[in-house]
C-alpha positions as CSV (number, residue, x, y, z in Angstrom):
1,M,42.3,-41.1,84.5
2,N,41.7,-42.2,88.3
3,I,42.6,-38.4,89.3
4,L,39.9,-37.3,86.8
5,Y,37.4,-39.9,88.4
6,A,38.3,-38.7,91.9
7,F,37.8,-35.3,91.1
8,I,34.4,-35.6,89.4
9,A,33.2,-38.0,92.2
10,N,34.0,-35.3,94.8
11,K,30.9,-34.3,97.0
12,N,31.5,-30.7,96.4
13,I,31.6,-31.2,92.6
14,L,28.5,-33.3,92.6
15,V,26.7,-30.7,94.7
16,L,27.9,-27.9,92.3
17,L,26.8,-29.8,89.3
18,L,23.5,-30.7,90.8
19,I,22.8,-26.9,91.5
20,I,23.8,-26.1,87.8
21,N,21.6,-28.8,86.4
22,I,18.6,-27.8,88.6
23,L,19.0,-24.2,87.4
24,G,19.4,-25.3,83.8
25,T,16.4,-27.6,84.0
26,I,14.3,-24.9,85.4
27,Y,15.4,-22.5,82.5
28,G,14.8,-25.2,80.0
29,Y,11.2,-25.8,81.1
30,Y,10.6,-22.0,81.2
31,W,12.1,-21.8,77.4
32,Y,9.4,-24.3,76.4
33,I,6.4,-22.6,78.0
34,P,5.2,-20.8,74.8
35,Q,5.2,-24.3,73.0
36,L,3.8,-26.2,76.0
37,R,0.8,-23.8,76.0
38,E,0.0,-25.0,72.5
39,T,0.7,-28.7,73.1
40,P,-2.1,-31.3,73.5
41,G,-1.9,-32.8,77.0
42,I,-1.1,-36.3,75.8
43,F,2.2,-35.0,74.3
44,L,3.3,-32.9,77.3
45,P,5.9,-35.4,78.7
46,F,7.6,-35.7,75.2
47,V,8.0,-32.0,74.1
48,P,10.6,-30.3,76.7
49,D,13.4,-32.6,75.5
50,S,16.5,-30.9,76.8
51,P,15.1,-30.1,80.3
52,T,13.8,-33.7,80.6
53,A,17.4,-35.0,79.8
54,S,18.9,-32.7,82.4
55,L,16.1,-33.7,84.8
56,F,17.2,-37.2,84.4
57,F,20.7,-36.2,85.3
58,V,19.5,-34.2,88.3
59,L,18.1,-37.6,89.7
60,V,21.4,-39.3,88.8
61,L,23.2,-36.7,90.8
62,I,20.9,-37.1,93.6
63,A,21.2,-40.8,93.7
64,F,25.1,-40.5,93.7
65,L,24.7,-38.2,96.7
66,L,22.7,-40.8,98.4
67,K,25.3,-43.4,97.4
68,R,22.8,-45.1,95.2
69,N,22.6,-46.0,91.4
70,W,19.3,-45.8,89.6
71,G,20.3,-47.7,86.4
72,L,17.2,-46.9,84.4
73,I,17.5,-43.2,85.1
74,E,21.2,-43.5,84.3
75,A,20.4,-45.0,81.0
76,L,17.8,-42.3,80.2
77,A,20.3,-39.7,81.2
78,I,23.1,-40.8,79.1
79,V,21.1,-41.4,76.0
80,T,19.1,-38.2,76.1
81,L,22.0,-36.0,77.4
82,F,24.1,-36.8,74.5
83,K,21.3,-36.9,72.0
84,Y,19.8,-33.5,72.9
85,G,23.1,-32.0,73.7
86,V,24.5,-32.7,70.2
87,W,21.2,-31.8,68.6
88,A,20.8,-28.4,70.1
89,V,24.5,-27.6,69.2
90,V,23.8,-28.6,65.5
91,M,20.5,-26.7,65.4
92,N,22.0,-23.6,66.7
93,F,24.9,-23.7,64.3
94,L,22.6,-24.5,61.4
95,T,20.6,-21.4,62.4
96,L,23.9,-19.4,62.2
97,Y,24.7,-20.9,58.8
98,T,21.1,-20.3,57.5
99,T,20.5,-16.8,58.8
100,G,24.0,-15.5,59.3
101,Y,23.3,-14.5,62.9
102,L,22.9,-16.3,66.2
103,P,21.9,-14.2,69.3
104,W,23.8,-14.4,72.5
105,Q,21.2,-16.9,73.8
106,G,22.0,-19.2,70.9
107,Y,25.7,-19.3,72.0
108,M,24.7,-20.0,75.6
109,L,22.6,-22.8,74.4
110,V,25.5,-24.2,72.4
111,A,27.8,-24.1,75.5
112,S,25.2,-25.5,77.8
113,H,24.0,-28.3,75.5
114,A,27.6,-29.4,74.7
115,A,28.2,-29.6,78.4
116,M,25.2,-31.8,78.7
117,A,26.6,-34.2,76.2
118,I,30.0,-34.2,78.0
119,Q,28.7,-34.7,81.5
120,G,26.5,-37.5,80.5
121,I,29.6,-39.5,79.0
122,L,31.9,-38.2,81.8
123,Y,29.8,-39.8,84.6
124,S,29.3,-43.1,82.7
125,P,32.1,-45.0,84.6
126,F,29.7,-44.7,87.8
127,Y,26.6,-46.0,86.1
128,K,25.1,-49.4,86.8
129,I,23.0,-49.8,83.7
130,K,21.8,-53.1,82.7
131,V,20.6,-54.1,79.2
132,W,16.9,-53.8,79.9
133,H,17.5,-50.2,81.3
134,L,19.2,-49.3,77.9
135,M,16.1,-50.9,76.1
136,V,13.7,-48.8,77.9
137,A,15.8,-45.7,77.3
138,A,16.0,-46.7,73.5
139,I,12.3,-47.2,73.2
140,W,11.7,-43.7,75.0
141,T,14.1,-42.0,72.8
142,V,12.8,-43.2,69.5
143,H,9.2,-42.9,70.6
144,N,10.1,-39.3,71.4
145,D,11.3,-38.9,67.7
146,M,8.0,-40.2,66.4
147,I,6.1,-37.7,68.6
148,D,8.3,-34.8,67.4
149,Y,8.3,-35.6,63.7
150,V,5.2,-37.6,63.0
151,F,2.9,-35.5,65.3
152,N,4.8,-32.3,64.6
153,M,5.8,-31.7,68.3
154,M,9.4,-30.9,67.6
155,P,11.1,-27.9,69.3
156,V,10.3,-24.8,67.5
157,Y,13.2,-23.1,65.5
158,R,11.4,-20.7,63.3
159,D,14.4,-20.2,60.8
160,L,14.7,-23.9,60.4
161,M,11.1,-25.0,59.8
162,Q,11.8,-25.5,56.0
163,Y,14.3,-28.2,56.9
164,M,12.1,-30.4,59.0
165,D,12.1,-33.5,56.9
166,Q,16.1,-33.5,56.9
167,I,16.2,-32.6,60.7
168,G,13.8,-35.5,61.4
169,Y,16.1,-37.8,59.5
170,F,19.2,-36.4,61.3
171,T,17.5,-36.6,64.6
172,F,16.5,-40.4,64.2
173,W,20.0,-41.4,63.3
174,L,21.3,-39.2,66.2
175,S,19.0,-41.1,68.4
176,I,20.6,-44.6,67.1
177,I,24.0,-43.1,67.7
178,S,23.1,-42.0,71.2
179,I,21.9,-45.4,72.1
180,F,25.2,-47.1,70.9
181,I,27.2,-44.4,72.8
182,A,25.2,-45.3,75.9
183,Y,25.8,-49.0,75.3
184,Y,29.5,-48.4,74.9
185,F,30.0,-46.2,77.8
186,G,27.3,-47.3,80.0
187,L,27.5,-51.1,80.1
188,K,31.3,-51.4,80.5
189,E,32.5,-54.2,82.8
190,N,34.9,-52.0,84.8
191,R,32.7,-49.7,86.9
192,H,34.1,-47.3,89.3
193,T,32.5,-46.7,92.7
194,L,31.5,-43.3,94.1
195,S,33.4,-42.9,97.4
196,I,31.9,-39.7,98.8
């Protein structure tokens, strides 16, 4: 395991991941442009879920490269990366199941969002999250669910709109699981230090 930690803590790997996540974040916000045009201003910070999650991780990587830890951002990153990573994979496979077809972009989203969920956990041994950081991340995440499914600001998957009640229920419990995942992986006693 120490070999893995040494590999993922390598400065070149961190820079490569930073570039990939910056590009993914930009594409994610671009993907949301049609929905953002119709979104009331008060809800704008809560609509582009996945790119905001990857933006949190961009900030985590920048902090690592600066030999710093920003615990609150790390907590927001691990919770939202896992949640929206898993959520998008499930929604794309549900689209495939419902329609019998998934375009190549859907498979790209499955791969990229699975990678989001994995990288959030993979870097957790380097996080320095405190309980209050996780509490803020938990409030942000559950509040985001309220915005999405009470005020109907959820990501638009046209083929799945008839399942919105079930998706909202699934999303709430995925948020709870994501918070517990962050607690389990993010608040361990034995932390690793980045030596870049």
